[in-house]
DSSP file (Angstrom, degrees, kcal/mol; ACC not computed):
  #  RESIDUE AA STRUCTURE BP1 BP2  ACC     N-H-->O    O-->H-N    N-H-->O    O-->H-N    TCO  KAPPA ALPHA  PHI   PSI    X-CA   Y-CA   Z-CA
    1    1 A X              0   0    0      0, 0.0    16,-0.1     0, 0.0    17,-0.1   0.000 360.0 360.0 360.0-168.6  -34.1    9.7  -75.9
    2    2 A X        -     0   0    0      1,-0.1     2,-0.1    14,-0.1    14,-0.0  -0.308 360.0-107.5 -68.9 150.7  -30.4    9.2  -75.3
    3    3 A X        -     0   0    0      1,-0.1    -1,-0.1     2,-0.1    13,-0.0  -0.429  36.7-104.2 -75.1 152.8  -28.0   12.0  -75.9
    4    4 A X     >  -     0   0    0     -2,-0.1     4,-2.3     1,-0.1     5,-0.2  -0.221  34.8-101.5 -69.6 166.6  -25.6   11.9  -78.9
    5    5 A X  H  > S+     0   0    0      1,-0.2     4,-1.9     2,-0.2     5,-0.2   0.893 121.1  52.3 -59.4 -42.4  -21.9   11.1  -78.5
    6    6 A X  H  > S+     0   0    0      1,-0.2     4,-1.1     2,-0.2    -1,-0.2   0.933 111.2  46.4 -60.1 -46.0  -20.9   14.7  -78.8
    7    7 A X  H  > S+     0   0    0      1,-0.2     4,-1.2     2,-0.2     3,-0.3   0.883 110.1  53.7 -65.4 -38.6  -23.3   15.9  -76.2
    8    8 A X  H  < S+     0   0    0     -4,-2.3    -1,-0.2     1,-0.2    -2,-0.2   0.853 105.9  53.7 -64.4 -34.5  -22.3   13.1  -73.8
    9    9 A X  H  < S+     0   0    0     -4,-1.9    -1,-0.2     1,-0.2    -2,-0.2   0.793 109.3  48.7 -70.4 -27.2  -18.6   14.1  -74.1
   10   10 A X  H  < S+     0   0    0     -4,-1.1     2,-0.3    -3,-0.3    -1,-0.2   0.716 112.2  50.6 -85.2 -21.6  -19.5   17.7  -73.1
   11   11 A X  S  < S-     0   0    0     -4,-1.2     3,-0.1    -3,-0.2    42,-0.0  -0.801  95.7 -90.2-118.0 157.3  -21.6   16.8  -70.0
   12   12 A X        -     0   0    0     -2,-0.3     2,-0.7     1,-0.1    -1,-0.1  -0.202  55.1 -89.5 -60.0 156.0  -20.9   14.6  -67.0
   13   13 A X        +     0   0    0     -4,-0.1     2,-0.4     0, 0.0    -1,-0.1  -0.583  56.9 168.6 -71.7 113.7  -22.0   10.9  -67.3
   14   14 A X        -     0   0    0     -2,-0.7    10,-0.1    -3,-0.1     3,-0.1  -0.993  40.8-106.1-126.4 132.1  -25.6   10.8  -66.1
   15   15 A X        -     0   0    0     -2,-0.4     2,-0.3     8,-0.1     3,-0.0  -0.292  42.6-104.3 -58.1 142.2  -27.7    7.7  -66.6
   16   16 A X     >  -     0   0    0      1,-0.2     4,-3.0   -13,-0.0     8,-0.3  -0.537  20.3-146.8 -71.2 126.2  -30.3    8.1  -69.3
   17   17 A X  T  4 S+     0   0    0     -2,-0.3    -1,-0.2     1,-0.2     4,-0.1   0.813  99.2  45.2 -62.9 -30.8  -33.8    8.7  -67.8
   18   18 A X  T  4 S+     0   0    0      2,-0.1     3,-0.3     1,-0.1    -1,-0.2   0.869 122.1  33.5 -82.0 -38.3  -35.3    6.9  -70.8
   19   19 A X  T  4 S+     0   0    0      1,-0.2    -2,-0.2     2,-0.1    -1,-0.1   0.830 135.8  20.2 -87.1 -35.0  -33.0    3.9  -71.0
   20   20 A X     X  +     0   0    0     -4,-3.0     4,-2.4     1,-0.1     5,-0.2  -0.519  68.8 160.9-134.6  64.6  -32.1    3.4  -67.3
   21   21 A X  H  > S+     0   0    0     -3,-0.3     4,-2.6     1,-0.2     5,-0.2   0.880  75.8  49.0 -60.2 -41.3  -34.9    5.1  -65.3
   22   22 A X  H  > S+     0   0    0      2,-0.2     4,-2.4     1,-0.2    -1,-0.2   0.909 112.8  47.4 -66.4 -40.6  -34.2    3.2  -62.0
   23   23 A X  H  > S+     0   0    0      2,-0.2     4,-2.2     1,-0.2    -1,-0.2   0.903 113.1  49.3 -66.0 -40.4  -30.5    3.9  -62.1
   24   24 A X  H  X S+     0   0    0     -4,-2.4     4,-2.5    -8,-0.3    -2,-0.2   0.924 111.4  48.8 -64.1 -45.0  -31.1    7.6  -62.9
   25   25 A X  H  X S+     0   0    0     -4,-2.6     4,-2.6     1,-0.2    -2,-0.2   0.913 111.2  50.1 -62.7 -43.2  -33.6    7.9  -60.1
   26   26 A X  H  X S+     0   0    0     -4,-2.4     4,-2.3     2,-0.2    -1,-0.2   0.897 111.1  49.5 -62.0 -40.3  -31.2    6.3  -57.6
   27   27 A X  H  X S+     0   0    0     -4,-2.2     4,-2.3     2,-0.2    -2,-0.2   0.928 112.0  47.0 -65.3 -44.1  -28.4    8.6  -58.7
   28   28 A X  H  X S+     0   0    0     -4,-2.5     4,-2.6     1,-0.2    -2,-0.2   0.902 110.9  53.2 -64.2 -40.1  -30.7   11.7  -58.3
   29   29 A X  H  X S+     0   0    0     -4,-2.6     4,-2.4     2,-0.2    -1,-0.2   0.928 109.0  49.2 -59.1 -45.2  -31.8   10.4  -54.9
   30   30 A X  H  X S+     0   0    0     -4,-2.3     4,-1.7     1,-0.2    -2,-0.2   0.913 111.7  48.5 -61.0 -43.5  -28.1   10.1  -53.8
   31   31 A X  H  X S+     0   0    0     -4,-2.3     4,-1.9     1,-0.2    -1,-0.2   0.876 109.5  52.6 -67.2 -36.6  -27.4   13.6  -55.0
   32   32 A X  H  X S+     0   0    0     -4,-2.6     4,-2.4     1,-0.2    -1,-0.2   0.920 106.4  53.8 -62.2 -42.8  -30.4   15.0  -53.2
   33   33 A X  H  X S+     0   0    0     -4,-2.4     4,-1.7     1,-0.2    -2,-0.2   0.877 107.1  51.3 -59.9 -37.2  -29.2   13.3  -50.0
   34   34 A X  H  X S+     0   0    0     -4,-1.7     4,-1.2     1,-0.2    -1,-0.2   0.882 108.8  51.1 -66.6 -37.3  -25.9   15.1  -50.4
   35   35 A X  H  <>S+     0   0    0     -4,-1.9     5,-2.1     1,-0.2    -2,-0.2   0.877 106.4  55.0 -65.5 -36.8  -27.7   18.3  -50.8
   36   36 A X  H ><5S+     0   0    0     -4,-2.4     3,-1.8     1,-0.2    -1,-0.2   0.885 102.7  55.7 -63.7 -37.9  -29.6   17.6  -47.6
   37   37 A X  H 3<5S+     0   0    0     -4,-1.7    -1,-0.2     1,-0.3    -2,-0.2   0.852 106.8  50.8 -61.1 -33.3  -26.3   17.1  -45.8
   38   38 A X  T 3<5S-     0   0    0     -4,-1.2    -1,-0.3    -3,-0.2    -2,-0.2   0.333 118.3-117.8 -86.3   7.4  -25.5   20.7  -47.0
   39   39 A X  T < 5 +     0   0    0     -3,-1.8     2,-0.2     1,-0.2    -3,-0.2   0.841  56.4 161.2  59.9  39.2  -28.9   21.8  -45.6
   40   40 A X      < -     0   0    0     -5,-2.1    -1,-0.2     1,-0.1     2,-0.1  -0.614  34.2-130.6 -84.7 148.0  -30.2   22.9  -48.9
   41   41 A X     >  -     0   0    0     -2,-0.2     4,-2.4    41,-0.1     5,-0.2  -0.346  37.4 -88.8 -86.1 179.6  -33.9   23.4  -49.5
   42   42 A X  H  > S+     0   0    0      1,-0.2     4,-2.4     2,-0.2     5,-0.2   0.905 126.2  44.7 -57.7 -47.1  -35.8   21.9  -52.4
   43   43 A X  H  > S+     0   0    0      2,-0.2     4,-2.3     1,-0.2    -1,-0.2   0.887 112.6  50.8 -69.3 -38.9  -35.3   24.8  -54.8
   44   44 A X  H  > S+     0   0    0      2,-0.2     4,-2.6     1,-0.2    -1,-0.2   0.900 111.2  50.2 -62.5 -40.1  -31.6   25.2  -53.9
   45   45 A X  H  X S+     0   0    0     -4,-2.4     4,-2.8     2,-0.2     5,-0.3   0.935 110.0  48.9 -63.8 -47.6  -31.1   21.4  -54.5
   46   46 A X  H  X S+     0   0    0     -4,-2.4     4,-1.8     1,-0.2    -2,-0.2   0.896 113.6  47.4 -60.5 -41.0  -32.9   21.6  -57.9
   47   47 A X  H  X S+     0   0    0     -4,-2.3     4,-2.5     2,-0.2    -1,-0.2   0.924 112.7  48.5 -66.1 -45.1  -30.7   24.5  -58.9
   48   48 A X  H  X S+     0   0    0     -4,-2.6     4,-3.1     1,-0.2     5,-0.4   0.914 112.9  46.9 -63.3 -43.7  -27.5   22.9  -57.7
   49   49 A X  H  X S+     0   0    0     -4,-2.8     6,-1.8     1,-0.2     4,-1.6   0.857 112.4  50.9 -69.5 -33.0  -28.2   19.6  -59.5
   50   50 A X  H  X S+     0   0    0     -4,-1.8     4,-0.7    -5,-0.3    -2,-0.2   0.934 118.0  38.4 -64.9 -45.7  -29.1   21.5  -62.7
   51   51 A X  H  < S+     0   0    0     -4,-2.5    -2,-0.2    -5,-0.2    -3,-0.2   0.916 128.8  28.0 -72.3 -45.4  -26.0   23.5  -62.6
   52   52 A X  H  < S+     0   0    0     -4,-3.1    -3,-0.2    -5,-0.2    -2,-0.2   0.697 133.6  26.6 -97.5 -20.7  -23.4   20.9  -61.4
   53   53 A X  H  < S-     0   0    0     -4,-1.6    -3,-0.2    -5,-0.4    -2,-0.1   0.345  95.8-122.6-124.3   4.8  -24.9   17.6  -62.6
   54   54 A X     <  +     0   0    0     -4,-0.7     2,-0.5    -5,-0.2    -4,-0.2   0.857  57.9 152.1  56.2  38.5  -26.9   18.7  -65.7
   55   55 A X        -     0   0    0     -6,-1.8    -1,-0.2    -9,-0.1    -2,-0.1  -0.890  50.8-115.9-102.8 125.4  -30.1   17.2  -64.2
   56   56 A X    >>  -     0   0    0     -2,-0.5     4,-1.7     1,-0.1     3,-1.1  -0.338  21.1-126.0 -60.1 135.0  -33.3   18.9  -65.3
   57   57 A X  H 3> S+     0   0    0      1,-0.3     4,-3.0     2,-0.2     5,-0.2   0.806 108.3  62.0 -54.3 -32.1  -35.0   20.5  -62.3
   58   58 A X  H 3> S+     0   0    0      2,-0.2     4,-2.0     1,-0.2    -1,-0.3   0.888 104.1  48.7 -62.1 -37.8  -38.3   18.6  -63.1
   59   59 A X  H <> S+     0   0    0     -3,-1.1     4,-2.4     2,-0.2     5,-0.2   0.942 112.9  47.1 -66.1 -47.3  -36.4   15.3  -62.5
   60   60 A X  H  X S+     0   0    0     -4,-1.7     4,-2.8     1,-0.2    -2,-0.2   0.930 113.3  48.1 -59.9 -46.3  -35.0   16.5  -59.2
   61   61 A X  H  X S+     0   0    0     -4,-3.0     4,-2.3     1,-0.2    -1,-0.2   0.862 110.9  51.4 -65.8 -35.4  -38.3   17.9  -58.0
   62   62 A X  H  X S+     0   0    0     -4,-2.0     4,-1.8    -5,-0.2    -1,-0.2   0.928 113.0  44.1 -66.0 -45.5  -40.1   14.6  -58.9
   63   63 A X  H  X S+     0   0    0     -4,-2.4     4,-2.4     2,-0.2    -2,-0.2   0.907 112.1  54.1 -65.9 -41.0  -37.6   12.5  -57.0
   64   64 A X  H  X S+     0   0    0     -4,-2.8     4,-2.6    -5,-0.2    -2,-0.2   0.926 107.7  50.2 -57.5 -46.1  -37.7   15.0  -54.1
   65   65 A X  H  X S+     0   0    0     -4,-2.3     4,-2.2     1,-0.2    -1,-0.2   0.876 109.2  51.7 -63.3 -37.2  -41.5   14.6  -53.9
   66   66 A X  H  X S+     0   0    0     -4,-1.8     4,-1.7     2,-0.2    -1,-0.2   0.916 111.0  47.1 -63.4 -43.0  -41.2   10.8  -53.9
   67   67 A X  H  X S+     0   0    0     -4,-2.4     4,-1.6     1,-0.2    -2,-0.2   0.891 110.1  54.1 -64.3 -39.2  -38.7   11.0  -51.1
   68   68 A X  H  < S+     0   0    0     -4,-2.6    -2,-0.2     1,-0.2    -1,-0.2   0.911 107.3  50.0 -61.0 -43.9  -41.0   13.4  -49.2
   69   69 A X  H >< S+     0   0    0     -4,-2.2     3,-0.5     1,-0.2    -1,-0.2   0.878 115.1  43.8 -62.7 -37.7  -44.0   10.9  -49.5
   70   70 A X  H 3< S+     0   0    0     -4,-1.7    -1,-0.2     1,-0.2    -2,-0.2   0.719 125.7  31.5 -79.7 -21.2  -41.8    8.1  -48.2
   71   71 A X  T 3X  +     0   0    0     -4,-1.6     4,-2.3    -3,-0.1     5,-0.2  -0.331  66.2 150.5-136.1  51.4  -40.3   10.1  -45.4
   72   72 A X  H <> S+     0   0    0     -3,-0.5     4,-2.3     1,-0.2     5,-0.2   0.888  76.2  50.4 -55.1 -45.4  -42.8   12.7  -44.2
   73   73 A X  H  > S+     0   0    0      2,-0.2     4,-2.3     1,-0.2    -1,-0.2   0.918 110.4  49.9 -62.6 -43.1  -41.5   12.8  -40.6
   74   74 A X  H  > S+     0   0    0      1,-0.2     4,-3.1     2,-0.2    -1,-0.2   0.952 113.3  45.1 -59.4 -49.8  -37.9   13.3  -41.7
   75   75 A X  H  X S+     0   0    0     -4,-2.3     4,-2.5     2,-0.2    -1,-0.2   0.825 109.7  55.3 -68.4 -30.8  -38.8   16.1  -44.1
   76   76 A X  H  X S+     0   0    0     -4,-2.3     4,-1.6    -5,-0.2    -1,-0.2   0.945 114.1  40.8 -62.7 -47.4  -41.0   17.8  -41.5
   77   77 A X  H  X S+     0   0    0     -4,-2.3     4,-2.3     2,-0.2    -2,-0.2   0.915 114.0  53.3 -65.8 -43.7  -38.1   17.8  -39.1
   78   78 A X  H  X S+     0   0    0     -4,-3.1     4,-2.7     1,-0.2     5,-0.3   0.910 106.6  52.5 -58.9 -44.2  -35.6   18.8  -41.8
   79   79 A X  H  X S+     0   0    0     -4,-2.5     4,-2.0     1,-0.2    -1,-0.2   0.902 109.5  49.3 -59.6 -42.1  -37.8   21.8  -42.8
   80   80 A X  H  X S+     0   0    0     -4,-1.6     4,-2.3     2,-0.2    -1,-0.2   0.916 110.9  50.6 -63.1 -42.0  -37.9   23.0  -39.2
   81   81 A X  H  X S+     0   0    0     -4,-2.3     4,-2.3     1,-0.2    -2,-0.2   0.941 113.2  42.7 -63.5 -48.6  -34.1   22.7  -38.9
   82   82 A X  H  X S+     0   0    0     -4,-2.7     4,-2.1     1,-0.2    -1,-0.2   0.829 112.8  54.2 -72.0 -27.7  -33.3   24.6  -42.0
   83   83 A X  H  X S+     0   0    0     -4,-2.0     4,-2.0    -5,-0.3    -1,-0.2   0.912 109.6  48.2 -65.9 -41.6  -35.9   27.3  -41.2
   84   84 A X  H  X S+     0   0    0     -4,-2.3     4,-2.1     2,-0.2    -2,-0.2   0.909 109.9  52.3 -64.2 -42.7  -34.3   27.7  -37.8
   85   85 A X  H  X S+     0   0    0     -4,-2.3     4,-2.1     1,-0.2    -1,-0.2   0.914 108.8  50.5 -58.9 -43.8  -30.8   28.0  -39.5
   86   86 A X  H  X S+     0   0    0     -4,-2.1     4,-2.1     1,-0.2    -1,-0.2   0.879 109.4  50.9 -62.9 -38.6  -32.2   30.7  -41.8
   87   87 A X  H  < S+     0   0    0     -4,-2.0    -1,-0.2     2,-0.2    -2,-0.2   0.881 109.8  49.8 -67.1 -38.2  -33.6   32.6  -38.9
   88   88 A X  H  < S+     0   0    0     -4,-2.1    -2,-0.2     2,-0.2    -1,-0.2   0.901 111.5  48.7 -66.8 -40.9  -30.3   32.5  -37.0
   89   89 A X  H  <        0   0    0     -4,-2.1    -2,-0.2     1,-0.2    -1,-0.2   0.897 360.0 360.0 -66.9 -40.6  -28.4   33.7  -40.1
   90   90 A X     <        0   0    0     -4,-2.1    -1,-0.2    -5,-0.2    -2,-0.2   0.456 360.0 360.0 -87.8 360.0  -30.7   36.6  -40.7
C-alpha cells in the first residue's frame, strides 16, 4: 500500500504503484527513456532507478519488458549500438 508520511518525506515523491498504477508506469517509462539516452542497458537502468529514484528493480524490469514488446525493432537496434560501444571501450 501507500507509504507512511515519514517514509514519503525521506524518499523522493514517486507515484504509488497501488494507488496510481498508470501514473507510476508512465513515470518509470520516462525514466527508462532517460536511461536509454545515456546508453544504459537493462540492468544498469534498473540499478540506477533503484538507487536514484527508489524504484524497485522488479517494477523497472516489468516496464522495460513492456516497452520491449511494443518496440522490438528499436530495442534490437539499441542493443547492437550499446554492444558496439562496449566493444570500442574495451
